C-alpha positions in Angstrom: 3.5 -24.2 66.6 3.2 -27.2 68.9 5.2 -27.6 72.0 6.6 -31.0 73.1 6.8 -31.8 76.8 8.1 -35.4 76.9 10.4 -37.7 75.0 9.1 -40.5 72.8 10.8 -43.6 74.4 7.5 -45.4 75.2 5.7 -44.6 71.9 4.9 -47.4 69.5 7.3 -47.6 66.7 5.9 -47.2 63.2 6.3 -50.5 61.5 4.0 -50.2 58.5 2.7 -47.4 56.3 -0.8 -48.2 57.5 0.1 -46.5 60.8 0.6 -43.2 59.1 -3.1 -42.7 58.6 -4.0 -43.5 62.2 -4.0 -39.8 63.3 -6.4 -38.8 60.5 -8.7 -41.8 61.0 -8.7 -41.1 64.7 -9.9 -37.6 64.1 -13.3 -38.8 62.7 -16.2 -37.7 65.0 -20.0 -37.7 64.7 -21.4 -34.1 64.2 -22.6 -33.9 67.8 -18.9 -34.2 68.9 -17.5 -31.6 66.5 -15.6 -28.9 68.3 -14.1 -25.5 67.5 -10.4 -24.8 68.4 -9.3 -21.2 67.8 -5.7 -20.0 67.8 -4.6 -16.4 67.8 -1.3 -14.7 68.0 -0.5 -11.1 69.1 2.6 -8.9 68.9 4.0 -8.0 72.3 5.7 -4.6 72.9 6.9 -2.3 75.7 4.5 0.6 76.1 7.3 3.0 76.9 9.2 2.7 73.6 7.3 0.2 71.5 10.3 -2.2 71.7 9.8 -6.0 71.4 10.8 -7.4 74.8 13.4 -10.1 75.1 12.7 -13.4 77.0 15.1 -12.7 79.9 14.8 -9.0 80.7 12.8 -7.8 83.7 9.1 -7.7 82.7 10.1 -9.6 79.5 8.4 -12.6 78.0 9.5 -15.0 80.8 7.9 -12.7 83.4 4.8 -12.3 81.3 4.3 -16.1 81.3 5.0 -16.2 85.0 2.5 -13.5 85.7 -0.2 -15.6 83.9 0.3 -18.4 86.3 -1.8 -16.5 88.9 -4.8 -17.4 86.7 -4.2 -21.2 87.1 -2.0 -21.7 84.1 0.7 -24.4 84.6 4.2 -23.9 83.2 5.7 -26.1 80.4 9.5 -26.1 80.7 12.2 -26.8 78.0 15.9 -26.6 78.8 15.1 -24.9 82.1 13.0 -22.2 80.5 9.2 -21.8 80.7 8.3 -21.7 77.1 4.5 -22.4 77.3 1.6 -22.7 79.7 -1.3 -25.2 79.8 -4.7 -24.9 81.4 -8.4 -25.3 81.0 -8.5 -22.7 78.2 -5.9 -24.7 76.1 -2.3 -23.5 75.9 -0.4 -20.3 75.8 2.8 -20.6 73.7 5.5 -18.5 72.2 6.2 -17.9 68.5 9.9 -17.4 67.6 10.2 -13.7 68.3 7.9 -13.7 71.4 4.6 -13.4 69.6 2.1 -14.7 72.3 -0.4 -17.3 71.1 -3.4 -18.8 72.7 -4.2 -22.3 71.3 -7.7 -22.5 72.7 -9.5 -25.6 74.0 -11.9 -27.5 71.8 -15.2 -25.9 72.4 -18.8 -26.7 71.5 -20.0 -23.3 70.2 -18.8 -19.8 69.3 -20.2 -18.2 72.4 -17.7 -20.3 74.4 -15.0 -19.4 71.9 -15.5 -15.6 72.2 -15.7 -15.9 76.0 -12.4 -17.9 76.1 -10.8 -15.2 73.9 -12.1 -12.5 76.3 -10.7 -14.2 79.3 -7.3 -14.6 77.7 -7.1 -11.0 76.6 -8.2 -9.7 80.0 -5.5 -11.9 81.7 -2.6 -10.8 79.4 -3.7 -7.2 79.7 -3.8 -7.3 83.5 -0.3 -8.8 83.6 0.9 -6.4 80.8 -0.3 -3.3 82.6 1.9 -4.2 85.7 4.9 -4.8 83.4 4.5 -1.9 80.9 3.6 -4.3 78.1 1.0 -3.9 75.4 -0.3 -6.1 72.5 -1.0 -5.4 68.9 -3.6 -7.3 66.8 -2.0 -7.1 63.4 -0.8 -9.6 60.8 2.8 -8.4 60.9 5.1 -6.1 62.8 4.5 -2.7 61.2 7.9 -1.2 62.1 10.5 -3.8 63.2 13.4 -5.2 61.3 14.3 -8.8 61.8 17.4 -7.7 63.7 15.4 -5.7 66.2 13.5 -8.8 67.3 14.4 -11.2 70.1 14.6 -15.0 69.7 12.8 -17.3 72.1 14.7 -20.2 73.8 12.9 -23.1 72.0 15.0 -25.8 70.4 12.8 -26.3 67.3 13.1 -22.6 66.5 16.9 -22.7 66.5 16.7 -25.4 63.9 14.1 -23.6 61.8 15.9 -20.3 61.9 19.0 -22.0 60.5 17.1 -23.8 57.8 14.7 -21.2 56.5 17.3 -19.1 54.5 18.2 -22.3 52.6 14.8 -22.7 51.1 13.2 -19.3 50.7 13.8 -15.5 51.1 11.0 -14.8 53.6 10.9 -17.7 56.0 12.6 -15.6 58.7 9.9 -13.0 58.2 7.2 -15.6 58.7 8.8 -16.8 61.9 9.8 -13.5 63.4 7.4 -10.9 62.2 3.9 -12.3 61.5 0.8 -13.2 63.5 -2.3 -15.1 62.5 -5.8 -16.2 63.6 -6.6 -19.9 62.8 -9.4 -22.3 63.5 -9.3 -26.1 63.9 -12.3 -28.0 62.8 -13.5 -31.6 62.9 -14.9 -34.0 60.2 -17.2 -37.0 60.3 -15.5 -39.3 57.7 -12.9 -39.3 55.0 -15.3 -38.0 52.4 -16.4 -35.2 54.8 -12.8 -34.3 55.4 -12.1 -34.1 51.6 -15.1 -31.8 50.9 -14.2 -29.5 53.8 -10.6 -29.5 52.8 -11.5 -28.5 49.2 -13.9 -25.8 50.2 -11.4 -24.5 52.8 -8.6 -24.3 50.3 -10.6 -22.7 47.5 -12.1 -20.0 49.8 -8.9 -19.4 51.8 -8.1 -16.4 49.6 -11.4 -14.9 50.8 -10.4 -15.3 54.4 -7.0 -13.7 53.5 -8.9 -10.8 52.0 -11.5 -10.3 54.8 -8.8 -10.4 57.5 -6.0 -8.6 55.6 -4.2 -6.5 58.2 -0.5 -6.3 57.4 0.1 -3.3 55.1 3.3 -2.0 56.7 6.9 -3.1 56.7 9.6 -1.3 58.7 7.4 1.8 59.1 6.1 2.2 55.5 3.4 0.8 53.3 4.6 -2.4 51.6 2.3 -2.4 48.6 0.2 -5.3 50.0 -2.9 -5.5 52.2 -1.8 -8.9 53.6 1.9 -9.0 53.5 1.8 -11.9 56.0 0.0 -13.9 53.3 2.5 -12.8 50.6 5.4 -14.0 52.8 4.2 -17.5 52.6 4.7 -17.4 48.8 8.5 -17.6 49.3 9.0 -19.4 52.7 9.5 -23.0 51.7 7.9 -24.5 48.5 8.1 -28.0 49.9 5.6 -27.3 52.7 3.3 -24.4 51.7 0.8 -23.6 49.0 -2.7 -24.5 47.6 -2.0 -28.2 47.2 -3.4 -29.2 43.8 -3.5 -32.9 44.7 -6.3 -32.2 47.2 -8.7 -31.5 44.3 -7.7 -34.7 42.4 -9.7 -37.9 42.3 -8.7 -40.3 45.0 -7.6 -37.7 47.5 -7.9 -38.9 51.1 -5.9 -39.9 54.2 -3.4 -42.0 52.3 -2.7 -39.3 49.8 -2.1 -36.8 52.6 0.3 -39.2 54.3 2.2 -39.6 51.1 2.4 -35.8 50.8 3.7 -35.5 54.3 6.4 -38.1 53.6 7.7 -35.9 50.9 7.9 -32.8 53.2 11.5 -32.6 54.4 12.0 -33.0 58.1 13.0 -30.3 60.6 13.9 -32.2 63.8 13.5 -35.3 66.0 12.7 -34.9 69.7 14.7 -37.2 72.0 15.4 -37.0 75.8 13.9 -33.5 76.1 16.0 -32.1 73.2 15.5 -31.3 69.5 17.9 -33.0 67.1 18.5 -31.2 63.9 17.2 -33.2 61.0 16.4 -30.3 58.7 16.1 -31.3 55.1 16.3 -35.0 55.8 13.7 -37.6 54.6 11.0 -39.1 56.8 11.0 -42.0 54.3 14.6 -42.7 55.3 13.6 -42.5 58.9 11.0 -45.2 58.3 13.8 -47.4 56.9 16.1 -46.8 59.8 18.4 -44.8 57.6 18.1 -41.3 59.2 21.7 -40.0 59.3 21.2 -38.2 62.7 19.7 -41.3 64.3 21.1 -44.3 62.4 19.3 -47.5 63.0 16.3 -45.9 64.7 12.8 -45.9 63.3 10.2 -43.3 64.0 7.5 -43.5 66.7 4.0 -42.3 66.5 5.0 -39.1 68.3 7.7 -38.5 65.7 5.0 -38.7 63.0 2.7 -36.3 65.0 5.6 -33.9 65.2 6.3 -34.1 61.5 2.6 -33.5 60.7 3.0 -30.1 62.4 5.8 -29.0 60.1 3.9 -28.5 56.9 2.3 -25.0 56.4 -0.1 -25.0 53.5 -3.2 -22.8 53.5 -5.2 -25.7 55.0 -3.5 -28.4 57.0 -4.7 -31.9 58.1 -3.7 -33.6 61.3 -6.5 -35.2 63.3 -8.5 -32.1 62.4 -8.5 -29.5 59.7 -6.7 -26.1 60.2 -7.8 -23.0 58.4 -4.6 -20.9 58.1 -5.2 -18.0 55.7 -6.0 -15.1 58.1 -4.0 -12.2 59.5 -4.0 -11.4 63.2 -6.5 -8.9 64.4 -8.6 -7.6 67.4 -11.1 -9.4 69.6 -14.0 -9.0 67.1 -12.1 -10.7 64.3 -10.7 -13.4 66.6 -14.4 -14.4 67.1 -15.3 -13.8 63.5 -12.8 -16.2 61.9 -14.2 -19.3 63.5 -17.7 -18.1 62.9 -17.0 -17.8 59.2 -15.6 -21.3 58.8 -18.0 -23.0 61.2 -20.9 -21.4 59.3 -19.6 -22.7 56.0 -18.4 -26.2 57.1 -20.4 -27.4 60.1 -23.9 -27.5 58.4 -24.4 -29.9 55.4 -26.6 -27.5 53.5 -24.1 -24.7 53.9 -21.1 -27.0 53.0 -22.9 -28.1 49.8 -23.7 -24.5 48.9 -20.1 -23.4 49.6 -18.8 -26.2 47.4 -21.2 -25.0 44.6 -19.5 -21.6 44.8 -16.1 -22.9 44.0 -16.3 -26.4 42.4 -16.0 -25.1 38.9 -12.7 -23.3 39.5 -9.6 -24.7 37.9 -6.3 -25.1 39.8 -4.8 -22.3 37.7 -7.7 -20.1 38.7 -7.3 -21.0 42.4 -3.6 -20.3 42.3 -4.2 -16.9 40.5 -6.7 -15.9 43.3 -4.3 -17.0 46.0 -1.6 -14.8 44.4 -3.9 -11.8 43.9 -5.6 -11.7 47.4 -2.7 -10.5 49.4 -2.4 -7.4 47.3 -5.9 -6.7 46.1 -8.0 -8.3 48.9 -11.7 -8.0 48.0 -10.9 -6.4 44.7 -9.2 -9.5 43.4 -10.8 -10.9 40.3 -12.5 -14.3 40.6 -13.1 -17.0 38.0 -16.2 -16.3 35.9 -16.1 -12.6 36.5 -16.6 -10.3 39.4 -14.4 -9.9 42.5 -13.8 -11.5 45.8 -16.2 -9.0 47.3 -19.0 -10.7 45.3 -17.9 -14.1 46.5 -17.7 -12.7 50.0 -21.3 -11.6 49.9 -22.4 -15.1 48.8 -20.1 -16.9 51.3 -21.3 -14.8 54.2 -24.9 -15.4 53.3 -24.2 -19.1 53.4 -22.3 -18.8 56.7 -25.2 -17.0 58.3 -27.5 -19.8 57.2 -25.2 -22.4 58.5 -24.9 -20.8 61.9 -28.6 -20.2 62.2 -29.2 -23.8 61.3 -26.9 -24.9 64.1 -29.1 -23.1 66.6 -26.5 -22.7 69.3 -27.9 -20.1 71.6 -26.3 -18.1 74.4 -28.0 -17.2 77.7 -29.8 -14.3 76.0 -31.2 -16.5 73.3 -28.9 -15.2 70.6 -27.6 -17.6 68.0 -24.0 -17.5 66.6 -24.6 -15.3 63.6 -23.8 -12.1 65.5 -20.1 -13.0 65.3 -20.2 -12.4 61.5 -21.2 -8.8 61.8 -17.7 -7.4 61.6 -17.2 -9.3 58.3 -20.6 -8.2 57.0 -19.5 -4.6 57.6 -16.2 -5.2 55.8 -17.9 -6.6 52.7 -20.6 -3.9 52.7 -18.0 -1.2 52.8 -15.6 -3.0 50.4 -12.7 -1.9 52.7 -10.6 -4.5 54.5 -8.8 -3.6 57.8 -5.5 -2.9 56.1 -7.1 -0.3 53.8 -8.5 1.5 56.9 -5.0 1.5 58.4 -3.5 2.9 55.2 -6.2 5.6 55.1 -5.2 6.6 58.7 -1.5 6.5 57.8 -1.9 8.8 54.8 -4.5 10.9 56.7 -4.7 11.7 60.4 -1.4 9.9 61.2 0.5 12.0 58.7 2.9 9.1 58.0 3.7 8.5 61.7 3.7 4.7 62.0 3.9 5.0 65.8 0.2 5.9 65.7 -0.5 2.2 64.9 0.1 1.4 68.6 -3.3 3.2 69.2 -4.7 0.0 67.7 -3.6 -2.1 70.7 -6.0 -4.6 72.4 
């Protein structure tokens, strides 16, 4: 989730609805300027006892951030606490219970993306080894209750933690216990955005299946392969889901802005502090009728903040975010952007990907979204077959898209190698969670602590 550093006093006030589409229009770029922004979260634990460290304790989260400053990262402070870092590789930030996230820089190719990931993991491991801290690449804490987890000192999280139980049963699990890999991608025009959005939404259950990596809750199998994905089904219906309107005629920037106006607010940021506006209407804010700031109208930064508070499977800001994958190890952090870049950044591939899914009804897309967290690649797809069949086709398209891009590393290799881990998953039919379950029921003999052998 985004981290604010400054107040909004000098921002332009939004005086017309036309200004609401400015961020989306501003995101348009010609293909030669398209970039790849990869985000990945990991679970932080103390190696001695597998406990999640608090912010303030010696060698806790604060000290972990401080240790990273030796690599040139600059601190971002809120309320006297360092709550993020910024640098040439993007930003390091904290999720609500101390999950550590790298929001990578916008990069030209996947070779750079994987190198960035490698630098980050080497840095956090170096600091972690001095502090007795390790990192898990999973989609969800495998053994922690909510009560066992710390809360990070970020103002927006206080507001969200209070609000989540009002709107769903699993919002606190989403905030405290989950991790994801995401990729942010560009578009050329409104029409290009629409097609990429539709392909991304329709195939998001495939990403969920391929990256499914959260089969345990509080030390036992939970009946799902991606419980992280299932959690989103009862987090907050006003800001999650598969967004049927995206597939309707006339969808575009204006329709997205109208959707966002109907998403209830969380907060307003003023003078370095977050003001609780949970459940209030941004439409009222536009009219100067927001109860917590009577008479004030929103600025452009307020709108940017609000755009970051919807959590559907694909999200639009000034770029498109693919949000369906569980957290995982280095190879899958590189594979997730490779999958989506291969499908969406070459026109022939994009057209072929759309042909795969364009005949699906909204009911069929919803059914697939519901089935993927439990069945993964065995989930049935419209017209017969399973997600594994769609996975074979989609990966073939992605390989072609990456080959057509022709982005080579110093050894002369193109970007298709980053798909190998996904090729192996589809070839075997076993997603990461199923391999974890095999180990749990086999060599681990039901000992969930063995999962920590999966550390980065």
